[in-house]
C-alpha positions, -999 to +999 in steps of 0.1 A: -078+037+233-049+061+228-050+084+199-020+067+184-034+030+186-040+018+149-070+001+145-066-032+121-089-053+103-080-085+085-095-104+056-080-137+053-094-170+043-069-189+066-080-192+101-046-202+117-032-170+100-061-149+111-056-161+146-016-152+144-022-118+132-050-110+159-026-122+187+004-102+171-018-073+168-037-070+203-007-082+221+014-051+207+011-016+223+000+009+196-022-016+175-056-030+181-074-057+160-108-040+149-125-066+126-114-102+115-135-120+084-128-149+064-138-132+032-147-096+019-184-106+010-207-076+020-176-059+028-195-024+034-212-040+062-180-054+077-160-021+077-191+001+088-192-023+117-161-013+132-141+014+110-105+005+108-074+028+102-059+000+081-069-033+064-045-061+060-059-078+029-054-112+011-058-118-025-072-152-029-103-157-011-136-173-017-164-154-039-143-122-042-107-115-046-089-093-023-082-070-053-118-065-061-122-059-025-096-027-025-113-014-055-146-014-036-132-005-002-113+026-017-144+037-035-167+035-004-137+044+024-112+064+007-094+076+039-088+035+049-054+026+039-051-011+025-020-030+032-020-065+008-008-094+026-003-122+005+018-153-009+014-141-044+044-122-058+037-121-097+039-089-116+001-092-125-014-090-091+013-065-078+000-041-106-036-050-103-032-044-064-015-012-069-041+001-094-067-007-074-055+017-045-033-007-021-013+014+001+016-014+004+022-049-007+038-073+019+044-114+015+030-136+046+065-146+052+074-112+064+085-114+103+060-100+126+083-070+138+086-058+100+048-065+094+041-044+123+063-017+110+048-020+076+012-012+091+024+017+109+039+030+078+010+023+058-011+042+085+012+072+085+011+077+047+040+052+036+041+025+008+056-004+022+067-034-001+086-064+007+119-065-007+113-090-036+077-073-044+102-037-046+123-058-070+093-067-091+080-033-093+115-024-109+109-053-135+073-035-142+091-005-150+116-022-173+085-044-189+067-010-197+101+004-203+117+022-231+123+057-230+096+075-209+068+090-228+065+130-229+055+143-198+018+161-199+020+165-163+049+189-160+069+172-132+103+191-123+133+170-124+132+165-086+096+157-088+105+129-113+136+120-089+109+114-061+082+096-082+113+073-094+120+067-056+085+057-052+084+031-080+113+014-059+094+010-028+109+035-007+091+051+022+090+091+027+117+088+051+138+065+029+137+088+000+148+121+022+179+101+031+186+087-003+182+120-020+198+140+009+170+163+015+146+167+047+112+145+054+095+176+051+106+185+016+096+152+002+063+156+018+060+188-002+073+170-035+049+143-028+018+164-025+026+186-056+032+152-072-002+139-063-017+172-074-004+171-109-010+136-112-045+137-098-040+109-076-044+106-037-017+081-026+017+067-033+004+035-049-020+054-073+010+075-082+033+043-088+007+026-110+004+060-129+041+060-134+040+026-146+012+028-171+022+060-187+059+055-186+066+090-168+099+080-154 
């Protein structure tokens, strides 16, 4: 396996989808399926059997929900990135998934090429969201809305701007283009934002920004 190959584990209770995702990933250079499961019961054993780089996680599964599984997974294996892949696009589940530590949120009707790109983006530290999900995140901002609370984290105006772009579902590359700054500058801002907010990922930063109305 080449160093750039992304190993992906799949958790979904729908067998035809699991098979289709396996064919897509194994049939595309740069991707490899590292485990396929119908539920997240005995999660740690399943992960340890074949440590993946990225997990594709459904939400509605028998015995344990995908959101519960994400919380458990991030507690045990914080370095593994989780991409929710689900039919649900309601605000409550989106927010719960972000708070649980999911690294991105895509809908099951996402075209194959876009799904592959989302997996790679998550692997590279991004936070991909389906367009409708990004709009719902904006809706969450309005729902929690009103004027921002006072900022106890002393974010600079530029850091606040970068955080605001994160809540729109933009990747590091897209934020750089939107703000007309370099990719490395955005990465530097993100590192400082994570340090100040005491979080470890884009989605944790977004969840904290929403809960505490930092933007």
